Backbone as numpy.savetxt, mean C-alpha at the origin, in Angstrom:
# Nx Ny Nz CAx CAy CAz Cx Cy Cz
40.42 10.86 13.81 40.63 9.40 14.32 40.90 8.47 13.18
42.07 7.67 13.49 42.68 6.83 12.33 41.73 5.46 12.33
41.23 4.98 11.41 40.36 3.73 11.33 41.34 2.75 11.93
40.48 1.72 12.64 41.19 0.72 13.30 41.01 -0.55 12.37
42.14 -1.25 12.04 41.99 -2.38 11.34 41.88 -3.61 12.20
40.96 -4.55 11.71 40.62 -5.71 12.40 40.27 -6.75 11.46
40.78 -7.91 11.87 40.43 -9.19 10.99 39.08 -9.60 11.21
38.39 -9.20 12.22 36.96 -9.49 12.66 36.16 -8.40 12.44
36.38 -7.54 11.39 35.63 -6.24 11.13 34.37 -6.48 10.69
34.04 -7.48 9.88 32.66 -7.82 9.45 31.95 -8.25 10.48
32.30 -9.24 11.29 31.59 -9.67 12.53 31.43 -8.51 13.50
32.30 -7.79 13.70 31.92 -6.48 14.66 31.08 -5.62 14.02
30.72 -5.33 12.77 29.86 -4.45 12.25 28.60 -5.05 12.37
28.60 -6.43 12.07 27.19 -7.20 12.32 26.73 -7.02 13.77
27.60 -7.21 14.67 27.13 -7.21 16.07 26.69 -5.70 16.35
27.15 -4.62 15.85 26.64 -3.29 15.97 25.43 -3.10 15.24
25.04 -3.84 14.02 24.05 -3.59 13.49 22.90 -4.32 14.26
23.17 -5.39 14.96 22.18 -6.24 15.63 21.80 -5.36 16.94
22.91 -4.41 17.61 22.44 -3.71 18.69 21.52 -2.61 18.25
21.87 -1.98 17.15 21.07 -0.71 16.63 19.68 -1.27 16.43
19.55 -2.41 15.81 18.26 -3.09 15.46 18.14 -2.91 13.96
17.97 -4.16 13.35 17.68 -4.40 11.91 16.29 -4.68 11.83
15.55 -3.86 11.06 13.96 -4.04 10.98 13.70 -5.37 10.19
14.66 -5.67 9.42 14.53 -6.97 8.55 14.44 -8.35 9.50
15.12 -8.24 10.56 15.26 -9.24 11.62 13.89 -9.56 12.17
13.15 -8.47 12.36 11.68 -8.49 12.95 10.78 -9.09 11.95
10.99 -8.85 10.67 10.20 -9.29 9.60 10.43 -10.89 9.41
11.61 -11.31 9.67 11.87 -12.77 9.52 11.31 -13.43 10.72
11.28 -12.88 11.72 10.92 -13.62 13.11 9.36 -13.68 13.03
8.66 -12.60 12.67 7.07 -12.43 12.94 6.45 -12.81 11.76
6.87 -12.80 10.65 5.95 -12.91 9.32 6.16 -14.24 8.75
5.12 -14.89 8.51 5.19 -16.25 7.68 5.04 -15.91 6.29
6.37 -15.91 5.70 6.42 -15.59 4.27 6.02 -16.82 3.36
6.29 -17.97 4.03 5.70 -19.22 3.23 4.23 -19.11 2.90
3.49 -18.64 3.75 2.10 -18.54 3.64 1.63 -17.54 2.60
2.54 -16.49 2.66 2.36 -15.43 1.42 2.67 -16.01 0.17
3.83 -16.78 0.09 4.19 -17.37 -1.15 3.06 -18.38 -1.63
2.49 -19.11 -0.80 1.37 -20.22 -1.02 0.19 -19.51 -1.73
-0.15 -18.16 -1.06 -1.44 -17.46 -1.51 -1.00 -16.94 -3.04
0.18 -16.51 -3.27 0.46 -16.09 -4.50 0.61 -17.17 -5.59
1.19 -18.41 -5.14 1.02 -19.45 -5.97 -0.39 -19.98 -6.43
-1.33 -19.97 -5.40 -2.52 -20.34 -5.75 -3.17 -19.31 -6.66
-2.78 -17.95 -6.59 -3.56 -16.91 -7.44 -3.00 -16.97 -8.74
-1.54 -17.11 -8.89 -0.76 -17.07 -10.17 0.29 -18.34 -10.04
-0.15 -19.37 -10.50 0.76 -20.44 -10.66 1.96 -20.23 -11.42
3.19 -21.03 -10.91 4.36 -20.61 -11.59 4.20 -21.09 -13.19
5.01 -20.36 -13.93 4.90 -20.92 -15.37 5.38 -22.32 -15.71
4.99 -23.07 -16.67 5.34 -24.39 -16.78 6.74 -24.49 -17.37
7.59 -25.51 -16.96 8.96 -25.62 -17.70 9.01 -26.61 -18.84
7.76 -26.99 -19.35 7.75 -28.12 -20.34 8.63 -27.81 -21.41
8.95 -26.51 -21.73 9.65 -26.04 -22.92 11.23 -25.93 -22.44
11.37 -26.27 -21.25 12.85 -26.14 -20.71 13.04 -24.71 -20.20
14.37 -24.40 -20.34 14.74 -22.94 -19.79 15.34 -22.98 -18.46
15.79 -21.90 -18.19 16.40 -21.73 -16.50 15.20 -21.95 -15.65
15.39 -22.66 -14.50 14.62 -22.85 -13.53 14.16 -21.50 -12.86
13.00 -21.07 -12.55 12.74 -19.94 -11.99 13.00 -19.83 -10.54
13.32 -18.67 -9.98 13.53 -18.46 -8.63 12.27 -18.72 -7.77
12.45 -19.10 -6.52 11.12 -19.68 -5.82 10.47 -18.47 -5.48
9.06 -18.69 -5.39 8.12 -17.68 -4.96 8.34 -17.07 -3.71
8.88 -17.91 -2.68 9.30 -17.50 -1.45 10.32 -16.33 -1.60
11.23 -16.65 -2.30 12.33 -15.62 -2.32 11.93 -14.19 -3.11
11.12 -14.48 -4.23 10.58 -13.27 -4.92 9.73 -12.43 -4.21
8.86 -12.97 -3.31 7.96 -12.21 -2.63 8.57 -11.49 -1.49
9.55 -11.92 -1.03 10.38 -11.23 0.01 11.14 -10.15 -0.69
11.55 -10.36 -1.91 12.17 -9.16 -2.62 10.90 -8.07 -2.88
9.86 -8.49 -3.25 9.04 -7.45 -3.47 8.61 -6.79 -2.33
8.66 -7.34 -1.06 8.38 -6.68 0.24 9.52 -5.70 0.51
10.75 -5.96 0.24 11.95 -5.28 0.31 11.72 -3.94 -0.54
11.41 -4.11 -1.81 11.05 -3.14 -2.74 10.17 -1.93 -2.14
8.88 -2.64 -1.58 8.17 -1.70 -1.18 8.47 -0.87 0.17
9.21 -1.54 1.07 9.59 -0.88 2.24 10.54 0.04 2.05
11.43 -0.08 0.97 12.68 0.78 0.88 12.34 1.67 -0.40
11.15 1.50 -1.12 10.88 2.41 -2.29 11.93 2.42 -3.41
12.24 1.23 -3.73 13.43 1.00 -4.67 12.95 0.62 -6.00
13.34 1.21 -7.20 13.05 0.91 -8.40 13.73 -0.46 -8.80
13.24 -1.12 -9.84 13.88 -2.46 -10.18 15.38 -2.27 -10.17
15.87 -1.33 -11.06 17.38 -1.26 -11.21 18.16 -1.09 -9.92
17.58 -0.11 -9.02 18.09 0.11 -7.85 18.07 -0.97 -6.77
16.98 -1.73 -7.02 16.89 -3.00 -6.11 17.82 -4.12 -6.58
18.02 -4.04 -7.71 19.10 -5.06 -8.28 20.51 -5.01 -7.73
20.71 -3.50 -7.69 22.08 -3.24 -7.18 22.15 -3.31 -5.65
20.96 -2.94 -4.93 21.17 -3.24 -3.52 21.27 -4.77 -3.06
20.60 -5.68 -3.95 20.77 -7.06 -3.74 22.19 -7.43 -3.99
22.88 -6.89 -4.69 24.18 -7.40 -4.94 25.19 -6.54 -3.87
24.65 -5.43 -3.26 25.84 -4.73 -2.41 25.36 -4.94 -1.07
24.18 -4.98 -0.61 23.64 -4.82 0.71 23.58 -6.01 1.46
24.36 -6.29 2.62 24.57 -7.44 3.17 23.02 -7.75 3.84
22.59 -6.95 4.55 21.43 -6.98 5.25 20.42 -7.48 4.49
20.22 -7.13 3.29 19.23 -7.57 2.26 19.52 -9.14 1.99
20.79 -9.45 1.72 21.15 -10.74 1.37 20.87 -11.65 2.73
21.17 -11.21 3.97 20.75 -12.07 4.90 19.33 -12.22 5.09
18.57 -11.25 4.68 17.08 -11.38 4.95 16.52 -12.52 3.81
17.12 -12.35 2.56 16.85 -13.39 1.62 17.54 -14.63 1.55
18.46 -14.79 2.64 19.16 -16.02 2.83 20.04 -16.21 1.46
20.58 -15.31 0.91 21.42 -15.27 -0.31 22.86 -14.78 -0.07
23.39 -14.88 1.27 24.66 -14.40 1.42 25.83 -15.48 0.73
25.39 -16.67 0.50 26.42 -17.50 -0.18 26.11 -17.91 -1.55
25.02 -17.21 -2.15 24.72 -17.35 -3.60 25.22 -16.34 -4.56
25.70 -16.94 -5.59 26.21 -16.10 -6.61 25.18 -15.69 -7.67
23.91 -16.32 -7.53 22.92 -15.87 -8.47 21.71 -15.14 -7.78
21.54 -13.85 -8.30 20.68 -12.82 -7.75 19.66 -12.46 -8.90
18.34 -12.29 -8.48 17.39 -12.03 -9.49 17.86 -10.46 -10.04
17.76 -10.47 -11.24 18.03 -9.07 -11.88 16.84 -8.11 -12.16
16.94 -7.05 -12.52 15.68 -6.05 -12.69 14.65 -6.77 -13.64
14.95 -7.16 -14.75 13.82 -7.68 -15.52 13.32 -8.91 -14.73
14.05 -9.86 -14.23 13.10 -10.94 -13.68 12.22 -10.37 -12.48
12.71 -9.31 -11.71 11.75 -8.76 -10.68 10.57 -8.06 -11.45
10.81 -7.45 -12.40 9.64 -6.85 -13.13 8.69 -7.92 -13.69
9.16 -8.89 -14.42 8.26 -9.94 -14.96 7.46 -10.59 -13.79
8.15 -10.80 -12.76 7.38 -11.49 -11.68 6.27 -10.71 -11.10
6.51 -9.44 -10.99 5.66 -8.54 -10.43 4.42 -8.25 -11.29
4.74 -8.27 -12.61 3.76 -8.00 -13.66 2.90 -9.13 -13.83
3.39 -10.30 -13.62 2.73 -11.57 -13.76 1.63 -11.80 -12.67
2.10 -11.24 -11.38 1.10 -11.08 -10.31 0.03 -10.23 -10.34
0.34 -8.97 -10.92 -0.52 -7.74 -11.21 -1.56 -8.16 -12.30
-1.24 -8.96 -13.41 -2.32 -9.40 -14.24 -3.16 -10.48 -13.72
-2.63 -11.23 -12.83 -3.45 -12.40 -12.22 -4.19 -11.81 -11.13
-4.19 -10.37 -10.74 -4.82 -9.98 -9.53 -4.55 -10.60 -8.37
-3.36 -10.92 -8.12 -2.97 -11.50 -6.77 -2.81 -10.52 -5.55
-2.86 -9.26 -5.87 -2.63 -8.31 -4.80 -3.87 -8.58 -3.67
-4.93 -8.73 -4.07 -6.02 -8.92 -3.10 -5.71 -9.97 -2.04
-5.19 -11.08 -2.65 -5.08 -12.33 -1.87 -3.82 -12.17 -0.90
-2.72 -11.37 -1.34 -1.69 -10.93 -0.61 -2.20 -10.30 0.55
-2.97 -9.08 0.30 -3.28 -8.30 1.20 -4.53 -9.08 2.44
-5.09 -10.02 1.85 -5.92 -10.82 2.64 -5.12 -11.75 3.64
-4.10 -12.22 2.91 -3.22 -13.18 3.71 -2.49 -12.61 5.04
-2.18 -11.10 4.53 -1.55 -10.49 5.66 -2.48 -10.15 6.90
-3.69 -9.93 6.47 -4.86 -9.56 7.54 -4.86 -10.99 8.28
-4.86 -12.11 7.74 -5.00 -13.28 8.53 -3.79 -13.42 9.54
-2.60 -13.09 9.05 -1.50 -13.06 9.89 -1.63 -12.14 11.16
-2.23 -10.98 10.93 -2.48 -9.92 11.96 -3.39 -10.59 12.86
-4.30 -11.32 12.46 -5.45 -11.82 13.46 -4.84 -13.01 14.03
-3.93 -13.67 13.43 -3.16 -14.86 14.25 -2.33 -14.31 15.26
-1.77 -13.03 15.17 -1.00 -12.51 16.17 -1.85 -11.91 17.26
-3.04 -11.66 17.17 -4.15 -11.19 18.12 -4.25 -9.77 17.74
-3.95 -9.26 16.73 -4.25 -7.79 16.29 -5.55 -7.64 15.48
-6.54 -7.90 16.26 -8.03 -7.77 15.49 -8.23 -6.31 15.22
-9.21 -5.90 14.27 -9.70 -4.56 14.42 -10.54 -4.09 15.45
-9.92 -2.94 16.14 -10.52 -2.62 17.46 -10.87 -1.21 17.56
-11.77 -0.68 18.39 -11.94 0.51 18.68 -12.36 1.44 17.69
-13.09 1.04 16.78 -13.64 1.80 15.60 -12.67 1.70 14.67
-13.22 2.63 13.32 -12.45 2.69 12.22 -12.43 4.15 11.60
-11.42 4.40 10.81 -11.27 5.67 10.23 -11.22 5.58 8.77
-12.06 6.24 7.98 -12.28 6.19 6.52 -11.59 7.37 5.97
-10.69 7.24 4.90 -10.23 8.44 4.28 -9.51 8.09 2.98
-9.14 8.91 2.22 -8.50 8.60 0.81 -7.32 9.48 0.76
-6.38 9.04 -0.20 -5.23 9.71 -0.40 -4.82 9.66 -1.98
-4.47 10.86 -2.38 -4.07 10.86 -3.90 -2.69 10.23 -4.13
-2.69 9.60 -5.23 -1.53 8.93 -5.59 -1.17 9.23 -7.02
0.08 10.07 -7.11 0.36 10.77 -8.41 0.91 9.58 -9.59
0.62 9.92 -10.65 1.23 8.98 -11.78 1.91 10.15 -12.66
2.83 9.50 -13.61 3.52 10.35 -14.49 2.39 10.98 -15.37
2.53 12.29 -15.59 1.65 12.99 -16.40 1.85 12.76 -17.78
0.54 12.52 -18.49 0.48 12.12 -19.90 0.43 13.48 -20.82
1.25 13.50 -21.84 1.42 14.71 -22.65 0.58 14.51 -23.91
-0.66 14.63 -23.75 -1.68 14.20 -24.98 -2.24 15.50 -25.64
-2.34 15.49 -26.90 -3.11 16.44 -27.57 -4.41 16.70 -27.14
-5.24 17.82 -27.35 -6.53 17.89 -26.80 -7.43 16.88 -27.36
-7.33 16.41 -28.60 -8.26 15.61 -29.12 -8.00 14.11 -28.67
-6.55 13.79 -28.24 -6.30 12.61 -27.83 -6.86 12.40 -26.43
-6.91 13.60 -25.64 -7.29 13.61 -24.23 -8.85 13.34 -24.30
-9.37 13.88 -25.10 -10.91 13.57 -25.17 -11.12 12.34 -25.48
-10.44 11.66 -26.41 -10.71 10.16 -26.75 -10.45 9.30 -25.48
-9.38 9.60 -24.85 -9.11 8.72 -23.60 -10.11 8.85 -22.54
-10.62 10.26 -22.42 -11.65 10.48 -21.40 -12.97 9.52 -21.70
-13.16 9.22 -23.06 -14.43 8.42 -23.42 -14.15 6.92 -23.26
-12.92 6.45 -22.72 -12.52 5.16 -22.37 -12.01 4.48 -23.52
-11.61 5.16 -24.56 -10.86 4.35 -25.63 -9.58 5.17 -25.99
-8.76 4.29 -26.94 -7.41 4.97 -27.50 -7.65 5.37 -28.78
-6.87 6.62 -29.12 -6.88 7.24 -30.41 -6.33 6.23 -31.29
-6.93 6.03 -32.63 -6.73 4.96 -33.54 -5.17 5.16 -34.06
-4.68 6.33 -34.00 -3.42 6.74 -34.57 -2.32 6.27 -33.67
-2.63 5.80 -32.47 -1.67 5.35 -31.66 -0.98 4.16 -31.92
0.24 3.81 -32.27 0.66 2.54 -32.50 1.08 1.63 -31.20
1.19 0.35 -31.43 1.16 -0.55 -30.22 2.29 -0.03 -29.35
3.39 0.47 -29.76 4.38 0.79 -28.71 4.01 1.95 -28.07
3.42 2.92 -28.59 2.91 4.14 -27.96 1.80 3.79 -26.94
0.86 2.82 -27.37 -0.32 2.48 -26.35 0.37 2.00 -25.01
1.51 1.18 -25.32 2.11 0.56 -24.05 2.63 1.58 -23.12
2.97 2.89 -23.52 3.51 3.85 -22.58 2.40 4.91 -22.26
1.23 4.52 -22.54 0.10 5.50 -22.34 -0.69 5.14 -21.15
-0.91 5.93 -20.11 -1.82 5.55 -19.11 -3.25 6.17 -19.13
-4.04 5.36 -19.65 -5.39 5.77 -20.08 -6.52 5.58 -18.95
-5.87 5.31 -17.79 -6.82 4.89 -16.69 -6.80 6.08 -15.79
-5.66 6.69 -15.63 -5.37 7.84 -14.53 -6.14 9.09 -15.07
-6.66 9.87 -14.03 -7.38 11.04 -14.30 -6.83 12.30 -13.56
-7.36 13.37 -14.14 -6.86 14.79 -13.26 -7.98 15.12 -12.29
-7.65 15.52 -11.22 -8.50 16.17 -10.15 -7.82 17.22 -9.39
-8.66 18.00 -8.73 -8.15 19.18 -7.90 -8.32 19.15 -6.56
-7.34 19.45 -5.79 -7.23 19.35 -4.44 -6.69 20.65 -3.74
-7.44 21.44 -2.88 -6.87 22.69 -2.53 -6.38 23.77 -3.56
-7.17 23.64 -4.80 -6.71 24.41 -5.69 -5.73 24.10 -6.70
-5.10 22.94 -6.33 -3.87 22.26 -7.23 -4.30 21.26 -8.08
-3.87 21.17 -9.18 -4.31 19.86 -9.95 -3.26 18.73 -9.94
-3.88 17.46 -9.91 -3.03 16.25 -9.56 -3.66 15.21 -10.67
-2.64 14.43 -11.13 -2.95 13.49 -12.14 -2.53 12.01 -11.55
-3.46 11.08 -11.69 -3.14 9.82 -11.02 -4.34 8.95 -10.55
-4.15 8.59 -9.28 -5.30 7.66 -8.70 -5.53 8.03 -7.36
-6.40 7.29 -6.67 -6.52 7.42 -5.33 -6.64 6.07 -4.56
-6.11 6.13 -3.44 -6.11 4.99 -2.43 -7.17 5.32 -1.43
-8.30 4.72 -1.33 -9.17 4.60 -0.26 -9.02 3.64 0.76
-9.24 4.00 2.01 -8.83 3.10 3.12 -9.55 3.25 4.47
-9.78 2.07 5.07 -10.37 1.98 6.29 -9.24 1.50 7.15
-9.01 2.35 8.24 -7.85 1.90 9.33 -8.53 1.95 10.74
-7.96 0.76 11.24 -8.56 0.50 12.64 -8.04 1.65 13.62
-8.82 2.03 14.60 -8.38 3.23 15.51 -7.31 2.80 16.40
-7.26 1.57 16.88 -6.41 1.18 17.81 -4.84 0.94 17.37
-4.88 0.19 16.36 -3.35 -0.41 15.89 -3.04 0.39 14.70
-3.68 1.20 14.00 -3.33 1.93 12.85 -2.92 1.03 11.80
-3.64 -0.17 11.60 -3.69 -1.03 10.49 -4.55 -0.94 9.44
-4.14 -0.96 8.21 -5.04 -0.97 6.97 -5.83 -2.17 7.11
-7.19 -2.12 7.12 -8.10 -3.15 7.03 -8.77 -3.42 5.77
-9.25 -2.50 5.13 -9.87 -2.56 3.63 -9.24 -1.45 2.79
-9.11 -1.75 1.57 -8.51 -0.55 0.60 -9.30 -0.96 -0.58
-9.38 0.25 -1.30 -9.77 0.39 -2.90 -9.01 1.26 -3.55
-8.89 0.86 -4.85 -8.08 1.81 -5.80 -8.84 2.39 -6.89
-9.00 3.55 -7.06 -9.69 4.24 -8.13 -9.01 5.17 -8.87
-9.45 5.75 -10.01 -8.67 6.78 -10.54 -9.04 8.25 -9.85
-8.21 9.21 -9.94 -8.18 10.38 -9.05 -9.45 11.17 -9.04
-10.28 11.09 -10.17 -11.51 11.77 -10.12 -12.64 11.21 -9.43
-12.46 10.09 -9.01 -13.66 9.52 -8.36 -13.78 10.20 -6.85
-15.04 10.60 -6.46 -15.34 11.33 -5.36 -15.02 10.35 -4.21
-14.57 10.72 -2.96 -14.25 10.00 -1.99 -15.50 9.30 -1.53
-16.64 10.15 -1.40 -17.76 9.67 -0.93 -18.45 8.36 -1.45
-18.18 8.24 -2.85 -18.74 7.11 -3.61 -18.46 5.55 -3.10
-17.28 5.69 -2.44 -16.72 4.26 -2.06 -16.85 3.94 -0.47
-17.50 4.92 0.24 -17.42 4.85 1.70 -18.13 3.54 2.13
-19.25 3.32 1.68 -19.91 1.91 2.23 -19.21 0.67 2.02
-18.48 0.57 0.86 -17.70 -0.66 0.49 -16.43 -0.65 1.30
-16.04 0.44 2.01 -14.87 0.47 2.84 -15.26 -0.03 4.37
-16.37 0.01 4.75 -16.77 -0.26 6.12 -16.35 -1.71 6.54
-15.53 -1.74 7.52 -14.94 -2.97 8.08 -15.98 -3.46 9.18
-16.65 -4.45 8.76 -17.57 -4.96 9.78 -17.16 -5.96 10.72
-15.74 -6.41 10.66 -15.16 -7.31 11.64 -14.56 -6.38 12.63
-14.54 -5.09 12.56 -14.17 -4.26 13.80 -15.00 -4.37 15.08
-14.41 -4.49 16.22 -15.09 -4.96 17.45 -16.01 -3.87 17.90
-15.62 -2.46 17.44 -16.50 -1.29 17.71 -17.22 -0.95 16.54
-18.48 -0.24 16.67 -19.35 0.25 15.66 -19.08 1.76 15.38
-18.11 2.35 15.93 -17.74 3.74 15.72 -17.14 3.87 14.30
-17.44 4.88 13.47 -16.78 5.13 12.33 -16.40 6.44 12.21
-15.16 7.04 11.79 -14.85 8.24 11.83 -14.48 8.81 10.21
-14.81 9.99 9.99 -14.34 10.42 8.67 -14.61 12.02 8.59
-13.91 12.57 7.64 -13.78 14.13 7.71 -14.89 14.59 6.74
-14.83 16.02 6.53 -15.71 16.68 5.93 -16.33 16.30 4.60
-15.47 15.29 3.93 -15.73 14.92 2.44 -16.86 13.81 2.33
-17.27 13.47 3.54 -18.27 12.22 3.45 -19.73 12.42 4.02
-20.02 13.60 4.71 -21.31 13.57 5.40 -22.56 13.91 4.38
-23.49 12.95 4.32 -24.73 13.34 3.66 -25.82 12.85 4.79
-26.94 13.43 4.86 -28.22 13.06 5.66 -28.64 11.69 5.48
-28.71 11.36 4.31 -29.15 9.98 3.93 -28.08 8.78 4.34
-26.86 9.15 4.22 -25.83 8.20 4.73 -25.84 8.02 6.00
-25.96 9.14 6.91 -25.79 8.90 8.29 -27.17 8.42 8.98
-28.35 8.70 8.29 -29.49 7.97 8.88 -29.35 6.45 8.60
-29.05 6.08 7.44 -28.79 4.69 7.22 -27.81 3.91 8.13
-26.75 4.81 8.37 -25.55 4.01 9.06 -26.27 3.99 10.60
-26.94 4.85 11.03 -27.45 4.84 12.60 -28.46 3.65 12.60
-29.15 3.45 11.41 -30.18 2.56 11.56 -29.70 1.12 11.35
-28.47 1.07 10.87 -27.62 -0.20 10.86 -26.86 -0.50 12.04
-26.94 0.49 12.98 -26.13 0.29 14.36 -24.85 0.77 14.41
-24.47 1.86 13.45 -23.15 2.39 13.55 -23.23 3.58 14.44
-22.09 3.91 15.00 -21.96 5.21 15.69 -21.13 6.23 14.70
-21.90 7.21 14.33 -21.37 7.97 13.28 -20.48 9.16 13.78
-19.40 9.26 13.41 -18.51 10.51 13.77 -17.88 11.12 12.43
-18.76 11.64 11.68 -18.37 12.39 10.51 -18.42 13.94 10.64
-17.31 14.56 10.44 -17.28 15.93 10.41 -18.24 16.71 9.72
-18.78 17.84 10.18 -19.69 18.53 9.48 -19.00 19.63 8.34
-19.65 19.87 7.29 -19.04 20.84 6.40 -20.24 22.01 6.15
-19.71 23.32 6.15 -20.51 24.25 5.69 -20.56 24.62 4.23
-21.56 25.33 3.92 -21.82 25.60 2.42 -21.27 26.92 2.13
-21.36 27.23 0.94 -20.83 28.63 0.45 -21.69 29.82 1.06
-22.74 29.55 1.21 -23.58 30.82 1.88 -23.96 30.59 3.66
-23.70 29.29 3.93 -24.00 29.13 5.50 -22.80 28.43 5.99
-22.17 29.02 7.11 -21.29 28.23 7.81 -21.76 27.22 8.66
-20.81 26.61 9.55 -21.35 25.66 10.53 -21.54 26.21 11.88
-22.38 25.77 12.75 -22.64 26.41 14.20 -21.45 26.15 15.09
-21.48 26.89 16.10 -20.48 26.57 17.31 -20.29 25.26 17.61
-21.61 24.56 17.88 -21.84 23.36 18.44 -21.06 22.23 17.49
-21.24 22.48 15.98 -20.76 21.72 15.04 -19.23 21.94 15.01
-18.71 23.12 15.20 -17.35 23.26 15.35 -16.74 22.44 16.55
-17.37 22.59 17.57 -16.83 21.77 18.75 -16.99 20.20 18.39
-17.95 19.80 17.80 -18.05 18.45 17.51 -17.02 17.91 16.41
-16.65 18.84 15.44 -15.65 18.58 14.63 -14.23 18.48 15.26
-13.82 19.35 16.18 -12.76 19.35 16.96 -12.56 18.00 17.69
-13.72 17.45 18.38 -13.65 16.14 18.95 -13.44 15.16 18.11
-13.85 15.00 16.93 -13.52 14.09 15.89 -12.18 14.11 15.37
-11.80 15.39 15.29 -10.31 15.66 14.67 -9.28 14.74 15.17
-9.31 14.61 16.50 -8.23 13.82 17.26 -8.12 12.29 16.97
-9.14 11.68 17.13 -8.91 10.15 16.65 -8.90 10.14 15.02
-9.54 10.92 14.41 -9.49 10.86 12.88 -8.20 11.09 12.44
-7.27 11.78 13.11 -5.85 12.21 12.70 -5.07 10.98 12.63
-5.52 9.76 13.23 -4.71 8.63 13.28 -4.46 8.08 11.80
-5.46 8.32 10.95 -5.43 7.91 9.55 -4.22 8.47 8.68
-4.08 9.80 9.24 -3.11 10.65 8.36 -1.75 10.30 8.79
-1.61 9.56 9.96 -0.19 8.91 10.39 0.03 7.76 9.38
-0.91 7.02 9.17 -0.90 5.83 8.31 -0.39 6.50 6.80
-1.13 7.26 6.35 -0.71 7.79 5.04 0.60 8.53 4.92
1.05 9.05 6.19 2.48 9.80 6.21 3.33 8.52 6.11
3.06 7.30 6.72 4.02 6.20 6.49 4.02 5.72 5.26
2.82 5.52 4.57 2.97 5.30 3.21 3.65 6.00 2.42
3.58 7.48 2.66 4.29 8.42 1.80 5.81 8.18 1.94
6.37 7.93 3.12 7.71 7.53 3.40 8.20 6.33 2.52
7.17 5.49 2.24 7.67 4.37 1.64 7.34 4.32 0.10
6.99 5.69 -0.27 6.89 6.09 -1.84 5.29 5.65 -2.32
4.59 5.69 -1.19 3.22 5.38 -1.61 2.24 6.53 -2.11
2.85 7.70 -2.43 2.32 8.98 -3.01 2.55 9.02 -4.52
3.26 8.04 -4.92 3.61 7.92 -6.36 3.78 6.77 -6.97
3.40 6.40 -8.18 3.30 5.17 -8.86 4.22 5.40 -10.09
5.07 4.32 -10.29 5.84 4.05 -11.45 5.27 3.38 -12.63
4.37 2.52 -12.32 3.65 1.73 -13.22 2.42 2.49 -14.09
2.01 1.78 -15.08 0.92 2.28 -16.00 -0.32 1.51 -15.91
-1.57 2.07 -15.85 -2.75 1.31 -15.98 -3.21 0.84 -14.54
-4.62 0.88 -14.35 -5.24 0.52 -13.23 -4.94 -0.68 -12.68
-4.72 -1.79 -13.49 -4.34 -3.09 -13.05 -2.94 -3.09 -12.18
-2.14 -2.53 -12.80 -0.70 -2.63 -12.24 -0.65 -1.68 -11.07
-1.31 -0.52 -11.11 -1.29 0.39 -10.04 -2.17 -0.21 -9.00
-3.08 -0.99 -9.12 -3.89 -1.52 -7.96 -3.09 -2.53 -7.20
-2.10 -3.38 -8.17 -1.48 -4.53 -7.44 -0.43 -3.60 -6.82
0.20 -2.73 -7.13 1.12 -1.85 -6.49 0.82 -1.41 -5.19
-0.31 -0.89 -5.10 -0.78 -0.28 -3.87 -1.17 -1.35 -2.94
-1.96 -2.36 -3.44 -2.20 -3.39 -2.58 -1.04 -4.09 -1.85
0.10 -4.06 -2.73 1.28 -4.74 -2.21 1.98 -3.69 -1.20
1.87 -2.32 -1.51 2.35 -1.40 -0.50 1.52 -1.45 0.77
0.34 -1.55 0.59 -0.44 -1.66 2.01 -0.16 -2.82 2.67
0.04 -3.94 2.00 0.42 -5.25 2.86 1.78 -5.01 3.41
2.66 -4.48 2.80 4.11 -4.24 3.30 3.91 -3.32 4.41
3.18 -2.22 4.40 3.06 -1.47 5.65 2.47 -2.17 6.71
1.55 -2.91 6.50 0.97 -3.90 7.71 1.97 -4.61 8.20
2.72 -5.25 7.46 3.96 -6.11 8.05 4.90 -5.37 8.82
5.29 -4.09 8.27 6.27 -3.38 8.83 5.56 -2.76 10.55
4.30 -2.53 10.53 3.65 -1.98 11.51 3.51 -3.34 12.55
3.31 -4.40 11.99 3.14 -5.63 12.91 4.48 -5.81 13.68
5.61 -5.50 13.02 6.88 -5.77 13.70 7.02 -4.74 14.76
6.68 -3.62 14.59 6.75 -2.55 15.51 5.75 -3.01 16.67
4.50 -3.23 16.40 3.64 -3.65 17.47 4.16 -4.99 18.30
4.90 -5.85 17.58 5.13 -7.23 18.41 6.53 -6.77 19.18
7.29 -5.85 18.49 8.59 -5.47 19.40 8.55 -4.55 20.51
7.25 -4.45 20.94 6.98 -3.54 22.09 6.22 -2.41 21.80
5.60 -2.04 20.52 4.78 -0.74 20.50 3.52 -0.86 21.03
2.65 -1.94 21.04 1.39 -2.08 21.51 0.85 -3.52 21.51
0.80 -4.08 22.44 0.35 -5.55 22.80 -1.14 -5.62 22.59
-1.52 -6.82 21.82 -2.87 -6.98 21.65 -3.59 -7.30 22.84
-4.95 -6.99 22.86 -5.92 -7.34 23.90 -7.31 -7.69 23.56
């Protein structure tokens, strides 16, 4: 079929995009980005212009750019190109008539400034407030789980690796080399396969599949050590679900005494398996517990299984921002007919 030439081609394509559904339109409609920008300015005030220089881009614009980066899993250079080329991005950022677009270095510097200021937790909490404002309170219980997040593997000599494990850097490393070495990530094994990086520990509400509480650790930290700190006491239900990695008699007794309804799957030992009743109980728990895997799967599609940055500070901010962006995307889905609050 021969392409049809039209003087109104751009408007016709825009009408077609509207009919198909642009996810960024929903973000603009339902998310208060000004409140997000205000929380960032409170945690990391904009640099002083006392010495002059080019005026910085607004925090509102930059936070929207960071959300785009998380949703579409773009590196800084790729994001810069998309900002120059992609009309839907420009419309979302209100830059269609602007000749000035933040470049990759500007994006990196803004993100790193927020990471060093620890602004990620405030952003995540501000998103929680917006979820509550829309009526999406944590309901029907919570599911606790963890997911590995891989980092670039470090090629260190054995003696260097031993020094890093002790929490220090080898004296022979020069400053430029130290800047390229991740001394916070650790190796761990899962299903017989080795992984290097970090873990994202999360509590997800059972009804809406929204991330309610998160923690970031290196990969060698056992899932069970952060269980209690992930409990979301704002959930309207006292039911808590978890897989075989979390059960201990002491924990379950303490939780029940505190009023929690414990649904943690049982695990056999090397010498003794679990009973038929315990297997039946595990299958009953498996269905609601699987909802957390849907969340981690969505995060994986957004690039949440791999980090490009170095160090626990930057990784923590990156994963907090990723989790907040997932919640915003999920909010749009819920508001546009996915599931109404009650």
